[in-house]
C-alpha positions, 0 to 999 in steps of 0.5 A: 167816278168820272174815270169810268163814266164812259164804259160802265153802267150800274152794277146788277142787283138781286139774283143777277149780281150773284152770277155776274162779275162786278169789280167794285168796292162796297162799304157798310151803311154806317160807313156810307153815312159817315161819308155823306156827313162829311160832304154835307148830307144830313143823316140820323145819329147812330153808333156801330156795334161789333158785339152785344157789350158795344150794343148796350153802350150804343144804346145808351147814346141814343136820345130817342125813346124808340131805337132802330137796330140795323144789320150791317151786311153788304147786300140790299133788302135787309128789312125784308130779309129773314135770319136762318134762326127764324127771326124776321127782318134785318132792320127793326124800330123797337119801342125802347132800350130793352127791346132793342137789346133783345132784338140785337141778341137775335141779330148779332152773329146770325146769318141774314137771307135777303133777295140779294144774298141768295140762300147762303145769306151773309153773317151779321158781324155788326149792328148800326144802332140809330135814333128813331125819327117819328116825324117823317112826312114821306119816303123817297128814293134817290141815287146817283149812278153812271148811265150808258146812254148819256155817258155820264153820271145820272140821278134817278129818283122816285117819290115812292121810296122804300124797300121795293124800288126794283118792283116799282121801276118795273111796274110803274116806270113813269114814277121814276124821274131822272136828271143827267149831269154834264160831266164838264159843267158839273151839277147845278143848283137850279137843275137840282131844284127842278129835279127836287120839284119833280119828286114832289118837294115844295116850298123851302124843302126844294132847296134843302133837297137840292143841296142834298143832291149837290152834296151827293154828287160832290161825294161821288166825284171826289171819292170816285164812287160809282153809285150813291144810293139813298133809300129812303131819303126822307122829308120830315114834317118840319121840311128838312131833308134826311138820308136815312139809309145809304149804299155807296160803291167805288171805282176799283181803278181808283183805289190807288188814290183813295187808300182811306176809302179802301181801308173800309173794306170788309172782307169777312162779307166776301167769299174767301176764295175771291179774297184770296184771288184778289191777293193773287192778282186774279180776276175771279168770281165764284159761280155755282157750276161743276167745271172750273175755268182758268183763262187769259182774257175776259172775252175768251173767259166768257167764250169758255164758259159758253162752250162748257154750257153748250156741252151740258155742264155749268161753269163753276167760276169766272177766272182771268189770269191776265196777260202774264201769269206766273207759276205762283198765280197758277198754283194759287188759281188751281187751289182756289178753283179746286177748293170749291167741292162742286168742281169736278173738272178743271179746264185751262184755256190759253191763247198765246199772244203776249203770253207764250204757250210753253211758259204757260205749259211749264207753269201748269206742270209746276203748279200740278207738281206743287199741288200733288194729291191735292189736285184730284180732278182732271185737267183739260188744257187748250193752248193755241198761239205762240209756241203752241206745239212746244207747249203741248209737248211739254204737257204730254211729256209731263207724265201728269194727268193732263189732257191737252186739246187742239181747240175750244170745241174739243175742250168742252167735249173732252171735259164733258166726256171725262165727267161722264166717265167719272 
């Protein structure tokens, strides 16, 4: 977590997250709670189920009369979501075991649409069956994230927890309390107690809440988490404090030292194109436009997306091949980009510094030959830098349907003109 505290802030949520590149590992609620338990946090008892038979077995293990059935998808807003089969809500507190099973039948294998999934939604492949807590005194929101202003970890909390924390932060910002953490001193019990009091805890609950905050920090520091979000954190009638929901994300740069965390990754919840891109070591995220992009360098990729928009088109993806793209990567990139049925043109924009333009040109030509008839969209290529003229000559002499251009502006204009002709 602390390895990137100085250079990244909270990952975007909601609609913004769908159009913004975000490199991090996100895990399911049941996995997050198991990790919280490992570090001393208190959660309710629950069992994960991957099919209806496992749901029945899980329900049998719940000792409370009421049973909670929770969809497990990698997106927030589940409680207010709606399934495409018409069933309302991805989280249900059911009165008994029979009702829980009937509820599960309407949720398992169905597509849940929430404010964070977009219209496409996500398929529910697993359910978390938990006990119900009837003795909740109040619900709160607490998260540990990374703050750009303080260049370090920051606890954010509100005495008004629940499903609409984003709305609360916008309409009543004074309700949001903050506690920065000095990365050299670490989290302190006295500071956590003060934060707990600001959130309305009194008496013995103050120290119980403070210990939960310290456990959350220790988890984040140990596992390189970029965010630990508890919504809701609840205070029970007897004064105990419990995490009833959890969302954890982890620093992708720390993957090499946390194999046990990355083993929890659920690729079924990701865009298949993004899964394949990761396997090919491509920095890729799908968007909803009509012009596919292959670029070396994140800044150049953003500029390429801007020029596409300037000429009235929309980028279909962000794709940074880095500084040493091989032919195999270019082939994989072309296949991934063109597997999107919305892509009508492909624009390659390479600045040859470390990467030589002639080597990239040979890679593009070879990729086109490998794809053959599968590459059905026009290909615009802008090469500039080391061995630029040689690279352009290779493209022109290839005999393939490749359109070399001299600069970024010409690339945007050429792509648009080809789309108009089409």
